[in-house]
C-alpha positions as a Python dict, from the first residue, in 0.01 Angstrom:
ca = {
    (1, 'M'): (0, 0, 0),
    (2, 'A'): (-83, 222, -235),
    (3, 'V'): (177, 482, -332),
    (4, 'G'): (0, 756, -124),
    (5, 'Q'): (12, 581, 208),
    (6, 'A'): (422, 499, 126),
    (7, 'I'): (385, 877, 99),
    (8, 'T'): (218, 942, 441),
    (9, 'T'): (412, 679, 590),
    (10, 'L'): (760, 777, 466),
    (11, 'V'): (679, 1182, 617),
    (12, 'G'): (592, 1067, 905),
    (13, 'A'): (826, 859, 997),
    (14, 'A'): (1098, 1122, 877),
    (15, 'L'): (936, 1377, 1064),
    (16, 'F'): (975, 1258, 1427),
    (17, 'P'): (1366, 1266, 1447),
    (18, 'F'): (1320, 1605, 1244),
    (19, 'V'): (1074, 1737, 1583),
    (20, 'I'): (1353, 1527, 1762),
    (21, 'R'): (1663, 1751, 1609),
    (22, 'L'): (1533, 2098, 1617),
    (23, 'A'): (1280, 2089, 1971),
    (24, 'W'): (1475, 1776, 2237),
    (25, 'G'): (1837, 2006, 2257),
    (26, 'K'): (1642, 2322, 2374),
    (27, 'L'): (1410, 2226, 2616),
    (28, 'V'): (1669, 2026, 2802),
    (29, 'D'): (1885, 2354, 2742),
    (30, 'E'): (1644, 2613, 2847),
    (31, 'F'): (1467, 2429, 3170),
    (32, 'G'): (1726, 2095, 3241),
    (33, 'T'): (1575, 1789, 3364),
    (34, 'F'): (1219, 1928, 3346),
    (35, 'G'): (1248, 2025, 2965),
    (36, 'G'): (1394, 1663, 2927),
    (37, 'F'): (1029, 1565, 3004),
    (38, 'M'): (857, 1834, 2865),
    (39, 'A'): (1029, 1714, 2537),
    (40, 'A'): (968, 1339, 2561),
    (41, 'L'): (606, 1403, 2651),
    (42, 'F'): (541, 1720, 2415),
    (43, 'I'): (754, 1573, 2120),
    (44, 'V'): (664, 1226, 2164),
    (45, 'G'): (297, 1277, 2202),
    (46, 'V'): (207, 1530, 1947),
    (47, 'M'): (396, 1262, 1699),
    (48, 'W'): (217, 1018, 1799),
    (49, 'A'): (-117, 1154, 1771),
    (50, 'L'): (-19, 1279, 1408),
    (51, 'N'): (151, 962, 1309),
    (52, 'H'): (-162, 737, 1407),
    (53, 'G'): (-427, 981, 1373),
    (54, 'F'): (-605, 982, 1751),
    (55, 'G'): (-880, 986, 1809),
    (56, 'N'): (-1001, 924, 1440),
    (57, 'P'): (-1181, 564, 1496),
    (58, 'N'): (-1070, 497, 1118),
    (59, 'G'): (-700, 553, 1169),
    (60, 'G'): (-651, 872, 998),
    (61, 'G'): (-252, 939, 1074),
    (62, 'L'): (18, 971, 863),
    (63, 'I'): (167, 608, 936),
    (64, 'F'): (40, 285, 710),
    (65, 'Q'): (71, 26, 911),
    (66, 'T'): (2, -331, 753),
    (67, 'G'): (18, -517, 1066),
    (68, 'A'): (419, -508, 1171),
    (69, 'W'): (547, -378, 1492),
    (70, 'V'): (776, -196, 1354),
    (71, 'D'): (701, 207, 1523),
    (72, 'M'): (836, 503, 1599),
    (73, 'G'): (1133, 430, 1772),
    (74, 'T'): (1301, 220, 1477),
    (75, 'A'): (1212, 603, 1265),
    (76, 'A'): (1393, 785, 1563),
    (77, 'G'): (1676, 532, 1593),
    (78, 'V'): (1686, 548, 1196),
    (79, 'G'): (1669, 898, 1154),
    (80, 'L'): (1865, 996, 1431),
    (81, 'L'): (2145, 789, 1316),
    (82, 'V'): (2155, 885, 965),
    (83, 'A'): (2112, 1282, 1037),
    (84, 'S'): (2400, 1232, 1298),
    (85, 'V'): (2660, 1077, 1023),
    (86, 'M'): (2552, 1289, 789),
    (87, 'Q'): (2677, 1579, 1014),
    (88, 'G'): (2999, 1404, 1014),
    (89, 'A'): (2982, 1129, 1338),
    (90, 'K'): (3206, 785, 1282),
    (91, 'V'): (3020, 486, 1317),
    (92, 'D'): (3241, 294, 1560),
    (93, 'N'): (3255, -10, 1745),
    (94, 'H'): (3065, 231, 2053),
    (95, 'T'): (2800, 332, 1721),
    (96, 'V'): (2753, -49, 1672),
    (97, 'N'): (2689, -187, 1960),
    (98, 'N'): (2444, 11, 2085),
    (99, 'I'): (2254, -38, 1788),
    (100, 'V'): (2290, -398, 1837),
    (101, 'A'): (2182, -346, 2137),
    (102, 'A'): (1853, -155, 2017),
    (103, 'I'): (1809, -446, 1805),
    (104, 'V'): (1842, -708, 2072),
    (105, 'G'): (1585, -528, 2356),
    (106, 'G'): (1377, -454, 2031),
    (107, 'I'): (1359, -850, 2000),
    (108, 'I'): (1314, -907, 2354),
    (109, 'G'): (1053, -625, 2402),
    (110, 'G'): (848, -725, 2169),
    (111, 'L'): (826, -1158, 2271),
    (112, 'F'): (746, -991, 2550),
    (113, 'L'): (511, -809, 2412),
    (114, 'A'): (364, -1107, 2205),
    (115, 'L'): (352, -1329, 2515),
    (116, 'A'): (178, -1116, 2646),
    (117, 'L'): (-111, -1024, 2411),
    (118, 'V'): (-161, -1433, 2373),
}
């Protein structure tokens, strides 16, 4: 991976949790449950298209993928955790349990996906 590709990958990965923290809560506050669905559709959809180059046959998105299936979910999880800790949130047993559950769920989902694609 070239330096430029690494930089755009980091920028694309950082933009996703930034936009989530910036807009998701406001949409939910303004429109309630429907705002959460709108946020899921628009924020995740637009960021996916930006990061993966939707419609471009040569890729062309911000994220350069080398074959690993570490995707925007990891970027969102790590980015939002870091942002919360930077704002003074405490990392306690509840937080660690959620992180472990997310990792185990990701592994199980990856295994199911791998078995389905064989």
